[in-house]
N, C-alpha and C positions, 0 to 999 in steps of 0.2 A: 517237526521232526524230519531230519534228512533221510529220505528213503530212496531206494532204487528198485525197479521192477525187473525181475529175471524171469523170462518166459522160456520154458523148456520144451523144445521139439514140437511146436505147433506147426506142422508141416503136412503136405498132402499124403505122403506114404503112410502116416499114422491115422489118417481119416478122422480128424477131430470133429466133434459135434459142432454145429453152427453156434449153439449157445455159448460154447467155450470161446470161440473166436470173437463173438460179439461182446461177451463179458470182458475179455482182455482189452478189446478196442475201447471200451468205456473208460479204462484207466490210463490209456496212452495220452501223453501230453500233460499229465498231472505231476509227473516225476520223471527222472531219467529212466530209460528203458533199454534192456538188453535182451536179445533173443538168441537162442542156440538152435542150430540145425544139425541134426545127426546125418552124416553121410557115410556111405560104405566105402571102405578101402580095406580089403581082406589082408593086405600086408601089414596093416596097423592094428586091426581088431578082427579076430577070427569068427565073425558072425556066421558065415556060411558053413565053415568047417565044423564049428561046435554046436550051432543051433539050427542049421539047415534053413536059415532065413537071414535076410539082410535088409537094411534100409536102402533107399535109392542112392545112387552115386551122385545124383545131380539135383536133389530136392532143394526147396527154398522155404522161407518162413511165410506163413499165412497172415502174420501181423506185421505192421510197419513200425517195428521198434527202431529207436535211434541208432542202435548198434546191433549188428548181427554177426555172430561168430559161428564158424563151422567147427564141429567136433566129430571125433571118430570113436564111438564107444559111449558108455553110460555117463561118465562124469564130465564136468566142465574142465577145460584146458587151463594150464597155468596163465595163458594170455587173458582168458576171461576173468580169472580170479584177480590178476594184477589190475585189470581195467576196473573191476568193481571196487577194489581197495583204493584205487586212485580217486574215486568219488567220495570217499570217507563217509559212507552212510552209517546212520545209527542202526538201521536194519535193512536187510535185503528181503523184499517180498517175492516169494517164489510161487509160480503157477505153471500149469502146462500138462503135458502128456506123460502118463505112466507114474502115478504118485508113488507106487511101491518099488520102482526101479530107478529111472533116470531122474525124477524129481527128488527122490530120497538121496540118490548119489550126489546131487547138487547140494542138498542140505549138509551132508557130511563134509563135502569139500569146503563149503562156506564156513562151517563151524571150525574145521581144522585151520582155516586161513585167518581165524580171529574175528570173523564177521558174525552178525546175528541173523540167522536164517529164520524167516517167518512165513509159514505156509498160508496161502489164500485158499481156504478149504472148499469154497464153492467155485473155484476156477481151476479144477484139476480133475483129471480122468485117470482111472487106474489102468493097469495092464490087463491082458486077457485073463489073468489069474483072478482078478477082482476089479471088474470094470467100474464099479461104484467108487473106487478109490479109498474106501473106508480103511482097509488094511494099511495103506500108506499114511493116511491121516493119523491112525492110532500109533504107528511106528514113529511118525514125526513128533507127536505129542510126547511120547516116551523119551525120545532122544534129544529133542531140541526145545520142547515146551511151548514155543511161541506160535500161535495160530491167529488168523484174522479172517474176515469175510469181506466181500465187496461192499456190502452195506456199511460196515464199520469204516472202510476207507473213503467212501463217498460222503460221509457226514460232514 
């Protein structure tokens, strides 16, 4: 099956747990990989004004994906979606930071772009609202159906 790995915002300002970085690293090299890095630009996304918080303006990915794209805000950019579509995957495996916000936003964008988003449930961390990520997993299952785990991918 043609798959691509989409890694959402695994970067220093979100303080990802080491198990998440190590788990993602186990998948690198097995399929094409793309990482997003969320950076702050108040003129593009009003994090500071509306939320009183913002990601770093110069953060970087903590995983060595084949392609890294910068985004400003929750969802993937049109450039990310175009690149993913150019790979013609049967499914896009999604993992990363904030299952119930940025990861879920990626799921909606992938779905709307005609791709099949598939969440890697054991390689995601929720937002401060639900650090376990279970809320995001439940929402993903409801909206997109497709879930997998690292063990299933490494078989």
